[in-house]
FITI-83481 format. One record per residue (C-alpha): x negated, y, z negated; residue in one letter. Coordinates in steps of 0.2 Angstrom, whole numbers, plus 5000, padded with zeros to 4 digits. Layout:
! FITI-83481
u,v,w,res
X,Y,Z,A;
...
***
This chain:
! FITI-83481
u,v,w,res
4936,4979,5100,X;
4941,4997,5101,X;
4946,5007,5117,X;
4941,5025,5119,X;
4954,5039,5121,X;
4950,5057,5124,X;
4960,5069,5114,X;
4959,5088,5114,X;
4961,5095,5097,X;
4965,5113,5092,X;
4948,5120,5085,X;
4955,5123,5068,X;
4963,5106,5067,X;
4947,5098,5072,X;
4937,5107,5059,X;
4949,5101,5046,X;
4948,5084,5052,X;
4929,5084,5051,X;
4929,5092,5034,X;
4941,5079,5027,X;
4931,5065,5035,X;
4915,5071,5027,X;
4924,5072,5010,X;
4930,5054,5012,X;
4913,5048,5019,X;
4919,5042,5035,X;
4919,5048,5053,X;
4931,5060,5061,X;
4936,5047,5074,X;
4938,5034,5060,X;
4949,5046,5050,X;
4959,5051,5065,X;
4962,5032,5069,X;
4968,5029,5051,X;
4980,5044,5051,X;
4987,5039,5068,X;
4990,5021,5062,X;
4998,5027,5046,X;
5009,5040,5055,X;
5015,5027,5067,X;
5019,5015,5053,X;
5028,5028,5043,X;
5039,5032,5058,X;
5042,5014,5061,X;
5047,5011,5043,X;
5055,5027,5036,X;
5052,5029,5018,X;
5035,5021,5018,X;
5020,5033,5013,X;
5002,5029,5011,X;
4992,5034,4996,X;
4974,5032,4989,X;
4971,5022,4973,X;
4958,5012,4964,X;
4961,4998,4976,X;
4960,5009,4991,X;
4973,5015,5003,X;
4990,5006,5002,X;
5008,5007,5008,X;
5021,5012,4996,X;
5039,5018,4995,X;
5040,5037,4994,X;
5042,5042,4976,X;
5041,5024,4971,X;
5030,5008,4969,X;
5018,5001,4981,X;
5025,4989,4994,X;
5014,4975,4986,X;
5022,4978,4969,X;
5040,4976,4976,X;
5035,4960,4986,X;
5027,4953,4971,X;
5042,4956,4961,X;
5053,4948,4974,X;
5042,4933,4974,X;
5043,4931,4955,X;
5062,4934,4954,X;
5072,4920,4946,X;
5085,4923,4960,X;
5085,4923,4979,X;
5092,4932,4993,X;
5102,4948,4991,X;
5103,4944,4972,X;
5084,4946,4971,X;
5085,4962,4981,X;
5098,4969,4969,X;
5088,4963,4953,X;
5071,4971,4960,X;
5081,4987,4964,X;
5087,4988,4946,X;
5070,4984,4939,X;
5061,4997,4949,X;
5076,5010,4948,X;
5078,5009,4967,X;
5092,5007,4979,X;
5093,4990,4987,X;
5090,4999,5004,X;
5073,5005,4998,X;
5069,4987,4992,X;
5073,4981,5010,X;
5062,4994,5018,X;
5047,4987,5008,X;
5053,4970,5013,X;
5054,4975,5031,X;
5036,4983,5030,X;
5030,4966,5023,X;
5037,4957,5037,X;
5027,4967,5049,X;
5011,4968,5039,X;
5012,4952,5028,X;
4993,4948,5028,X;
4989,4965,5022,X;
5001,4965,5008,X;
4997,4947,5003,X;
4979,4953,5002,X;
4984,4967,4990,X;
4994,4955,4979,X;
4979,4943,4978,X;
4968,4957,4974,X;
4979,4963,4960,X;
4981,4945,4953,X;
4962,4943,4953,X;
4960,4960,4943,X;
4974,4954,4931,X;
4965,4938,4928,X;
4948,4947,4925,X;
4957,4959,4913,X;
4965,4945,4903,X;
4948,4936,4902,X;
4940,4952,4896,X;
4953,4954,4883,X;
4952,4936,4877,X;
4934,4938,4875,X;
4936,4954,4864,X;
4949,4945,4854,X;
4937,4930,4851,X;
4924,4942,4845,X;
4935,4951,4833,X;
4944,4936,4826,X;
***
């Protein structure tokens, strides 16, 4: 359930918000809510940004991979603890601190990130099946 909040916008800002909402096929209030949520998350977790992509909007490291990619790599690491953070940092050419930012974000939004990992795993399985079908046809 949502709770209403009255906000006064500068007319030029409100016009930009409405135009962007139309371009994204959403409402101005829905877009404003998303932007406020993302802004608060970015302030809570410095270094986290939000970007659009084929799977929708997702959290990522500024100039780096998506959070779900870092978390998936940590899960698949052959080592644990700080050694896993170090290994993933090397693999993604990140500092260990940036890997920890992704890990902290995951701690706060685990269901969201788990869903993105699951969605990616499903897409990878579908792509593999399609490739195998092509190979069988050409064999």
